[in-house]
N, C-alpha and C positions, 0 to 999 in steps of 0.2 A: 389283765393282760390279754391281748387278742390271740386267737388261735395261731396266726402266722408267727407271732413273736415267740410263741412257746416252742417252735421248731427252729433248729439251726439251719444255716444256709444249705448244707448238704442234704438234710432231710427235705427241705423245700424243693431242692433241685430233683431229688428222687421222686417226689410226689408229682412234680411237673412232668417228668419223663414218663412216669407210669400212666398218667392221664393221656398224654400225647399218644403213646403207643396203643392204649386201649381204644381211644377214639378212632385211630387209623385202622385197627384190625378187628375190633370187637372180640378179642381173645385175651384171657387172663395172661398177665405178663410176669416173667421170673427175673431174678436178679442178674443172671448171666446175660440175657438179652439186653437189659438196660445198660449194663456195663459196656457191652460191645457196641451198641448202636447210638448211644447218646453222649459219648465223650465225657463221661462223669469223672474220669481220671482217678478212679479208685477200683479196688478189686471187687469181684462179685460177692465175696464174703462181707465186705463193708457195705455194699448196696443192700444185701440181704438183712444186715443188722438195721439199717435205716428203715427198710420196709417193715421190719418187725415193730419198730417204734411207731411208725405211721399206722400200722394195724391196731396196735394197742390203744392208740389215741382215737381210733374210729374213722380215720381218713381212708383206709383201705380195708378190704376183707377178702377172704378166700371162699369162692363159691363151692369148691370141693376140696377135700383134704389134700389131694395130690396136685392141685392146680396152683397156678400163680395167683397174683392178686389182681383185684379190680377196684376202681374207685367207688367209694360210698357217696351218697348225696352230700354228706358233710365234707368229704374231700373235694368234690366239685365246687362247693360253696367257697372253700378257702382258695381254690384255684381261680375262680372268677373274681373274687374280691381282692386278691393280693398277688397273684402270680402271673397275670397276663395283662396286656393292653389291647384294646380293640385295634384291628388291622387298619392302618391308614390307607394302605393300598386297596383293600376291599371297599372302604368308604368312598374313595375316589372313583372306583369302578362303578359303584351304585349310582353316584351322582351323574357320572357320564352316561350310563345306560338309561337312566330315567330322563335325562335331558334330551337324549337322542331318540328315545323310544316313545315318548308321550306327546300327543298332539293336543295342546291346550286350546287350539282354535275350534275344537269340536263342541257340540252342544250338550253332551252328557258327561257330568262329573263322575257318574257311576261307571260309565264305559271307560273313562280315563283311568279310574282307580282299578278297574279290572285288568287293564293292561299293565298297570304298575305292579299288581299282585303277581301276575304271570312273570314279569321280569325278575322280581325279588325271589320267587320260588325257584326259578331257573338258576339264579346266582347262588342261592343258599343250599338248595337240595332239600329244603324243609317246607312244610306247609306254611303258607303266608295267609294271614288274616288282616284285612283292612276294613275299617268301618267308614261309611260315607259321612261327610261333615254333618254335624248336628245343627239344627236351627239354634239361634241365640237362646240361651236359657231364659225361661219365663221369669219375670221379676216379681217381687213381693208386693202384694196389694194390702194385706192385713196380717197381723200376727197377734195371737191371743194365748195367754197362759191361764189354765183353769185347774184348780185343785181337785184331784179325784180320790185321794186317800192321804193319810198322814205321811208326809215326806215325799209324796208323789204328785207331779204336776203334768197335765196334758198340754203339750205344745201343739197349737193348731196354726198352720200356715195356709193362707189363701193366696194363690198366685194370680197374676194378671190374666192368665189363661183360664181363670176360674176353677182350676184344679185345686183341690184341697188335700193337704197331707198333714198327718198328725202322728205323734208318738208320745209315750209316757216317759217323763224325765224324772230321775231320782235326785232329790235335793240333798246336798251334803248335810250331815247332822249338825245340830246346834246345841250348845249347853242349855240354853233356855228357848224352847220352841215358842214361836209366836202363837197367839190365839187364832182360831179360824178366821175371826173377823179381821185381825191385823194382817194375817197372811193374804186374805182376799184383797185388802187394800194394797199390799206390797205387789201382788201379782198384777193388779190393774195398772199401777205406776210403771212397772217394768214393761207390761204390754204396750202401754202408750208410748214409752220411750223407744221401744224396738220398732213399732210401726212408724213413728215419726222419723227415726234415723234410717230405716231400711226400705221405706216405701219407694218403689221404682228401682230398687237394687236387687242383687241376687243373694242367695243364702250364704255364699262364700264371703260376702262383705261383713258378716257378723264378727269375723275375726279382727276387723279394722275399727270396731267401735271404741270410743273413748268412754269407758265406764266411770271415769272420774266425774262425769257430768251428773251422775247419781250419787247418793250418799253411800257411805262405807257399808251400811247394812245390806246393800244390794250387790256387793262384789261377789258374794257367794253364788250368784246366779251365772256369772260370766262363763266359767269353765264348763259347767254342765250344759249351758245353752249352746256353746260353740260345738261341743261334741254332738249334741242332738241335731244341730243344723247340718253338720257334716253327714250324719246318717240319712237325714231327709233328702239332702242334695243328691247323694248317691242313689237313693231310691227313685228320685225324679228322673235322673239320668237313665237309670235302668229301664223305667217304664217307657221312656222315649227312645230307647235304643233301636237303631235300625238293624237290618240283617247284616251279616258279615259277608264280605266278598272274599272268597277262598280260592287258592290256587296251590297245586302241588300235593294234594292228598295222596294220589297214587304213588308218588315218589317216596314220601315219608313212610307209607305203609309197607314198602319193600324192605325197610330196615329189619335186621334179624330180631330186634326187640319186639316187633309187632307180628311175629310169626304165629302167635296163638290166636285162633279165631275169636274167642270171647273178648280178648283185649281189643281187637280191631272193631268188633261190633259195638263195644262200649264207647270207644272214641268217636266212631262214625255217628252213633246216636246222639252223643253230646253235641257234635258239630252241626248236625242236620236238624235235630228236634229240640234241643235244649240250649239254644244259643244265649238265652237271657242269663243263664248261670255264668257264662263266660264274661259277660259285660263288666262286672265289678273288677275282674282281674285285669283286663286289658285297658280299662279306662281309669284305673286307680291313679290319682294324682301322684306323681313321682317327684320328690324333692331333689333338687340338684345336689350331686355329691361334691366333694372337695374339688374334683376335676371338672366340675360343671356339667357332668353328664346327667341326663334325665331318662335313664333306661332301667326298667324293673326286670329282674330275672327270677323266675320261680323254678326251683329245681326239685324234681321228684316228689318226695314226701312233703315238701313245703306247699305243694299245690293243695288247696282245700277241696278240690273236686277229685273224687276217687278215680275216675277213668284216666286222669292226667298224672297220676302219681308215679308212672313210669316215664314221664315226659319232662322236657324243659320248655318253658314258655318265656320268650324274651319280648318285652312290650315297651312302647313309648307312645305318648300322645303327640299329635300334631296340632298346631294352633292356627287361628286366624287372628292376627294381632297378638294379644296376650292371652286370649281365651282358648282353652283346649276344645276342639270341635270333633276330633276323631282319633283313632289309634291305628298303629301299625304293629303287627306282632309276627313272630315266627314260632312255630311249634314243631318240636322234633324229639328224639330220644334224649335222655340225660347224657348219653354219649354223643354230645354235640360239639362242634368246633365253635366254642363260645366266643373266641376273639373275632371270628368272622360274623357270627350271628348278631352280636352286639353292634358291630360296626355297620352291618346292613340295616338293622332297625333304626339306629340313631341317624345314619345318613339319610334314610328314606323319610324319617319324621322331619328332619331339618329341611329337606328338599320340598316336601309338601307344604310345610309351614311357610317357607319363603314364597312358594308359588301362589298359595292362596292369599297371602297378605299383599 
């Protein structure tokens, strides 16, 4: 059962109201204020009871004994996934602002994206990060599997750019392990198959292979190779990552969450000196949800990078044709207007994709 289904409609409404109030004020909120300001049509005592349920479930917490409640990262996650819809009005405003504010007749795509970042940071009030379009991904020239230890195989990929990438892949266990000689023959057969099928294609195409062309004994390689190819592909993207175009840093650092100097320093250092760490977050492939959206939202402690664990990051990739070539993101406090931020990122990614295509 999902977290949202474990709450009744009143509890969901109280959580929604608590987050809306906290986002607007940055102050812990009590039951009396919610009952008065959000037309919950129940008494403060009933609201207080619902807030107690939400606190015990981990969606809210009290920063101080005598204070009201504030949302937890878990609460924000439920709010984003189940209690809001991206603002259609904001999405239309983004499309209109980018259409009117960007000059596609200019000679510099980087200058154009810098203007786009400034427009988006002004509309959102958050830091905007845009990566410039990446060159078409290098295709595969040769692929080789080499045994390095029992149950371990080195995957070596040579790209048409002559760049070489490799990683150790763990083979799934077998009831009867093949002899070293038999395994070497297997690996050569699979290597030849992969090189023949993937030559001139990208690492992502490994998921499209028809493994039925090989015997059943080779099926055990499929899943492990797909996972390894994904890791190598992200590594290649990371090494080819361009710098980020940023706008709005001063505005976001004025938020009360960033009043502590060490926190500001950690975020600024990450953005200015360690951008390569951000690349896997903002360029991670996002599967379409049931609504067709391709936006990834990292909230607080979900962020793998420690300086960002008091932040929310909303990202989407933009494409040329069907190929992701860059990303659009906004970064702000977890106390973010998510329905606007998601709409801004999604609308910007759609606009850039259509314009580039």
